[in-house]
C-alpha positions as CSV (number, residue, x, y, z in Angstrom):
1,X,3.9,-0.3,19.5
2,X,7.1,1.7,18.9
3,X,9.5,1.7,16.0
4,X,12.6,1.9,18.1
5,X,15.1,-0.8,17.0
6,X,12.5,-2.4,14.7
7,X,13.2,-3.5,11.1
8,X,10.7,-2.2,8.7
9,X,10.5,-3.3,5.1
10,X,8.7,-0.9,2.7
11,X,7.6,-1.8,-0.8
12,X,6.9,0.9,-3.4
13,X,9.5,3.0,-1.6
14,X,11.0,4.9,-4.6
15,X,8.3,7.6,-4.7
16,X,5.1,8.9,-3.2
17,X,3.8,7.5,0.0
18,X,6.5,4.9,0.3
19,X,9.4,7.4,-0.1
20,X,7.8,9.8,2.4
21,X,7.2,7.0,4.9
22,X,10.8,5.9,4.7
23,X,12.1,9.4,5.4
24,X,9.7,9.9,8.3
25,X,10.4,6.5,9.8
26,X,14.2,7.0,9.6
27,X,13.7,9.6,12.4
28,X,12.3,6.8,14.7
29,X,15.5,5.0,15.3
30,X,14.5,2.0,13.2
31,X,16.3,0.0,10.4
32,X,14.7,0.2,7.0
33,X,14.6,-2.0,3.8
34,X,13.4,-0.1,0.8
35,X,12.1,-2.0,-2.2
36,X,10.8,-1.1,-5.7
37,X,11.7,-1.7,-9.3
38,X,13.9,1.4,-9.7
39,X,17.2,1.0,-7.8
40,X,18.4,4.4,-8.7
41,X,15.4,6.1,-7.2
42,X,15.7,3.8,-4.1
43,X,19.3,5.0,-3.6
44,X,18.1,8.6,-3.8
45,X,15.4,7.9,-1.2
46,X,18.0,6.2,1.1
47,X,20.2,9.3,1.0
48,X,17.3,11.4,2.2
49,X,16.8,9.2,5.3
50,X,18.3,10.4,8.6
51,X,20.6,7.4,9.0
52,X,21.4,6.1,5.5
53,X,23.8,3.5,7.1
54,X,20.7,1.9,8.7
55,X,18.9,1.6,5.3
56,X,19.2,-1.2,2.8
57,X,17.7,-1.2,-0.8
58,X,16.4,-4.3,-2.4
59,X,15.0,-4.4,-6.0
60,X,11.5,-6.0,-6.1
61,X,8.9,-6.3,-8.9
62,X,5.5,-7.3,-7.5
63,X,4.7,-8.9,-10.9
64,X,7.4,-11.5,-10.4
65,X,5.5,-13.6,-7.9
66,X,7.8,-16.6,-8.1
67,X,10.7,-14.5,-6.9
68,X,9.2,-13.6,-3.5
69,X,10.7,-16.4,-1.4
70,X,14.2,-15.6,-2.5
71,X,13.8,-11.9,-2.1
72,X,12.3,-12.4,1.4
73,X,15.3,-14.5,2.4
74,X,17.6,-11.7,1.2
75,X,15.6,-9.1,3.1
76,X,15.8,-11.0,6.3
77,X,19.6,-11.5,5.9
78,X,20.3,-7.8,5.9
79,X,19.5,-7.3,9.6
80,X,18.7,-10.8,10.7
81,X,15.0,-10.0,11.3
82,X,11.9,-8.2,10.0
83,X,9.3,-6.8,12.3
84,X,7.0,-4.8,10.0
85,X,6.2,-5.3,6.3
86,X,4.6,-2.3,4.7
87,X,2.9,-3.5,1.5
88,X,2.7,-0.2,-0.3
89,X,3.7,-1.0,-3.9
90,X,1.1,-1.1,-6.6
91,X,-0.6,0.7,-9.5
92,X,-3.9,2.3,-10.2
93,X,-6.3,2.5,-13.2
94,X,-8.5,5.1,-14.9
95,X,-10.8,3.9,-17.6
96,X,-14.5,2.8,-18.3
97,X,-15.2,-0.9,-17.8
98,X,-16.6,-1.4,-21.3
99,X,-13.4,0.0,-22.9
100,X,-10.9,-1.7,-20.5
101,X,-8.9,-4.6,-21.8
102,X,-9.1,-7.7,-19.7
103,X,-5.3,-7.6,-19.7
104,X,-5.5,-4.4,-17.6
105,X,-7.7,-6.2,-15.1
106,X,-5.3,-9.1,-14.9
107,X,-2.3,-6.8,-14.4
108,X,-3.9,-4.9,-11.6
109,X,-4.8,-8.2,-9.9
110,X,-1.3,-9.6,-10.4
111,X,0.5,-6.6,-9.0
112,X,-1.9,-5.0,-6.4
113,X,-3.3,-8.3,-5.1
114,X,-1.3,-11.4,-6.0
115,X,2.1,-9.7,-5.7
116,X,1.2,-8.3,-2.3
117,X,-0.2,-11.7,-1.1
118,X,2.8,-13.6,-2.5
119,X,5.3,-11.4,-0.6
120,X,3.3,-11.5,2.6
121,X,3.0,-15.3,2.4
122,X,6.7,-15.6,1.9
123,X,7.4,-13.6,5.0
124,X,4.6,-15.2,7.1
125,X,6.6,-18.2,8.4
126,X,9.3,-15.8,9.7
127,X,6.6,-13.9,11.6
128,X,5.2,-17.2,12.9
129,X,8.6,-18.4,14.0
130,X,9.1,-15.1,15.9
131,X,5.6,-15.2,17.3
132,X,5.4,-11.5,16.3
133,X,5.1,-9.4,13.2
134,X,3.0,-6.6,11.7
135,X,1.6,-6.5,8.1
136,X,0.7,-3.0,7.1
137,X,-1.2,-2.9,3.8
138,X,-1.8,0.3,1.8
139,X,-5.2,-0.4,0.4
140,X,-7.5,2.5,-0.5
141,X,-10.9,3.9,0.3
142,X,-11.7,2.2,-3.0
143,X,-11.2,-1.1,-1.1
144,X,-14.3,-0.2,1.0
145,X,-16.5,1.4,-1.6
146,X,-16.1,2.0,-5.3
147,X,-16.0,4.7,-7.9
148,X,-16.4,5.0,-11.6
149,X,-13.4,4.4,-13.9
150,X,-11.5,2.4,-11.3
151,X,-13.1,-1.0,-11.6
152,X,-9.9,-3.1,-11.7
153,X,-8.3,-1.0,-9.0
154,X,-11.4,-1.3,-6.8
155,X,-11.5,-5.1,-7.4
156,X,-7.9,-5.6,-6.4
157,X,-8.2,-3.4,-3.3
158,X,-11.4,-5.1,-2.1
159,X,-9.6,-8.5,-2.5
160,X,-6.8,-7.4,-0.2
161,X,-9.3,-6.7,2.6
162,X,-10.7,-10.2,2.2
163,X,-7.3,-11.9,2.3
164,X,-5.8,-9.9,5.2
165,X,-8.9,-10.1,7.3
166,X,-8.6,-13.9,7.1
167,X,-4.9,-13.7,7.8
168,X,-5.5,-11.6,10.9
169,X,-8.0,-14.2,12.2
170,X,-5.8,-17.2,11.4
171,X,-2.7,-15.8,13.0
172,X,-4.1,-14.0,16.0
173,X,-2.7,-16.8,18.1
174,X,0.7,-16.0,16.7
175,X,0.5,-12.4,17.8
176,X,0.6,-11.2,14.2
177,X,-1.0,-7.8,13.5
178,X,-2.6,-6.5,10.4
179,X,-3.3,-2.8,9.7
180,X,-5.2,-1.8,6.5
181,X,-4.3,1.8,5.6
182,X,-7.1,3.2,3.3
183,X,-6.0,6.5,1.7
184,X,-8.4,8.9,0.0
185,X,-7.0,11.4,-2.4
186,X,-3.2,12.0,-1.7
187,X,-1.1,14.3,-3.8
188,X,1.3,11.8,-5.4
189,X,1.9,10.6,-8.9
190,X,-0.6,7.8,-8.6
191,X,-3.0,9.3,-11.2
192,X,-0.2,10.1,-13.6
193,X,1.0,6.5,-13.5
194,X,-2.5,4.9,-13.6
195,X,-3.2,2.5,-16.4
196,X,-5.8,3.4,-19.0
197,X,-8.0,1.1,-21.1
198,X,-5.2,-0.2,-23.3
199,X,-2.6,-0.5,-20.5
200,X,-0.8,2.8,-21.2
201,X,-0.2,5.3,-18.5
202,X,-2.7,8.2,-18.1
203,X,0.2,10.6,-17.9
204,X,-1.5,13.5,-16.2
205,X,-2.8,14.5,-12.8
206,X,-6.5,15.0,-11.9
207,X,-7.9,17.8,-9.8
208,X,-9.0,15.6,-6.9
209,X,-5.6,14.0,-6.5
210,X,-3.9,17.4,-7.0
211,X,-6.0,18.8,-4.2
212,X,-5.7,15.8,-1.9
213,X,-3.8,15.5,1.3
214,X,-0.1,16.4,1.3
215,X,1.8,13.2,1.3
216,X,3.8,14.1,4.4
217,X,0.6,14.9,6.3
218,X,-0.8,11.6,5.2
219,X,2.3,9.7,6.4
220,X,2.1,11.3,9.8
221,X,-1.5,10.0,10.2
222,X,-0.4,6.6,8.7
223,X,2.4,6.2,11.3
224,X,0.0,7.1,14.1
225,X,-2.4,4.3,12.9
226,X,0.4,1.8,12.7
227,X,1.7,2.6,16.2
228,X,-1.9,2.2,17.5
229,X,-2.1,-1.2,15.7
230,X,-5.4,-0.2,14.2
231,X,-7.3,-2.8,12.1
232,X,-8.2,-0.2,9.5
233,X,-7.5,3.5,9.1
234,X,-9.3,5.8,6.7
235,X,-7.1,8.7,5.9
236,X,-8.2,11.6,3.6
237,X,-10.4,14.7,3.6
238,X,-14.2,14.6,3.2
239,X,-14.1,11.4,1.1
240,X,-13.1,9.2,4.1
241,X,-16.7,9.6,5.4
242,X,-17.8,7.5,2.4
243,X,-16.9,4.4,4.4
244,X,-19.4,5.2,7.1
245,X,-22.1,6.3,4.6
246,X,-21.9,3.0,2.8
247,X,-22.4,1.1,6.1
248,X,-25.6,3.1,6.6
249,X,-26.9,3.1,3.0
250,X,-25.3,1.5,-0.1
251,X,-27.8,3.4,-2.2
252,X,-26.8,6.8,-0.7
253,X,-23.1,6.3,-1.3
254,X,-24.0,5.3,-4.9
255,X,-25.8,8.6,-5.3
256,X,-23.1,10.7,-3.7
257,X,-20.3,9.2,-5.8
258,X,-22.4,9.8,-8.9
259,X,-22.9,13.4,-8.0
260,X,-19.2,13.9,-7.3
261,X,-18.3,13.2,-11.0
262,X,-14.9,11.9,-10.0
263,X,-12.9,10.9,-13.0
């Protein structure tokens, strides 16, 4: 596929992967809709795009599931069409299971899973009517195998794979594509903003994230995977091979993750 003259809607576009993706895609002669909770940051991201006049900003909170149909109608009204939805918005978590409040598990599922599903279901009839559309979902390698201290996050990301695999099957006849993007460690603020056991933010960066892929390098690989309409893309450094190790031996990936002492 090509992004030329396409309308791309990106959630979580105020920072990190979403912001970098918006700036990169603005060079591909496409129209953009940038969504997140922080309008001020979205406006800043818009000004960094190559053609700000071809960029709209739209406030969106993934926790407000009931608002998705109205927000989707507003998004469609901007350019009269949407070709690609990049489900990038979400939060992470860092805490031991035994200490983690069930409210944290609920919040991760509501935002990372249900919010993404609700938005995608609101846009789905538009894609079906057009007999075309592309859902791009930023999952994680943690959606393919798990790690300690990320139980709620892993659960939500695994759930996304189950849902969107089913959507891909049901709407193959409607020419709707699904690409699951699975990042490893990427140098963004995801760790700083991750929720701890009581729901407060962690507030600091960890070494693995700090030494992860540069976000702009990641986005180049992400765009390549979208253009190739890949079903899944595993993007990271050595950690991406964990997906293949788990296929061969669940016990081996268990041992390797234990040895890594990732926190």
